[in-house]
C-alpha positions in Angstrom: 86.6 101.3 72.0 89.1 100.7 75.0 87.7 103.3 77.1 84.2 101.6 76.9 85.6 98.4 78.0 87.6 100.2 81.0 84.2 101.9 81.9 82.5 98.5 82.1 85.1 97.2 84.4 85.0 100.3 86.5 81.2 99.7 86.9 81.6 96.1 87.8 84.5 97.0 90.2 82.4 99.6 92.0 79.5 97.0 92.5 82.0 94.7 94.1 83.3 97.2 96.4 79.6 98.3 97.3 78.9 94.5 98.1 82.1 94.1 100.0 81.2 97.4 101.9 77.8 96.0 102.7 79.1 92.7 103.8 81.7 94.1 106.2 79.2 96.5 107.8 76.8 93.5 108.6 79.7 91.5 110.2 80.1 91.2 113.9 83.2 90.2 115.7 82.0 86.7 116.1 81.3 86.1 112.3 84.8 86.8 111.0 88.2 86.3 112.7 90.3 89.6 113.0 92.7 88.4 110.3 89.8 87.9 107.8 88.4 91.2 108.6 91.7 92.9 108.2 92.2 91.2 104.7 88.7 92.0 103.6 89.6 95.7 104.4 92.9 95.6 102.8 91.2 94.0 99.5 88.6 97.0 99.7 91.3 99.5 99.7 93.2 97.9 96.9 90.0 97.8 95.0 89.6 101.7 95.5 93.2 102.3 94.3 92.5 100.3 91.2 89.2 102.1 90.7 91.3 105.5 90.8 93.5 104.2 88.4 90.9 103.1 85.9 89.3 106.5 86.2 92.7 108.0 85.1 93.2 105.5 82.3 89.6 106.4 81.0 90.3 110.1 81.3 93.6 109.9 79.5 92.1 107.8 76.7 89.3 110.2 76.4 91.6 113.1 76.0 93.9 111.4 73.4 90.5 110.8 71.5 89.6 114.5 71.6 93.2 115.3 70.0 
């Protein structure tokens, strides 16, 4: 089922977001340049937005299946 595939994708995405958060929290100003740090933060924000979209798609698919 499509919603199962999306749930797996969401799980993987959340794992990647967690790893990225942990990575960013361990970095100091000398490890990454300001540009790199900003790009990674931006990537984290985009991943969060995509996670929201996936959750909505899953919810929508499950609602259609209930009909």
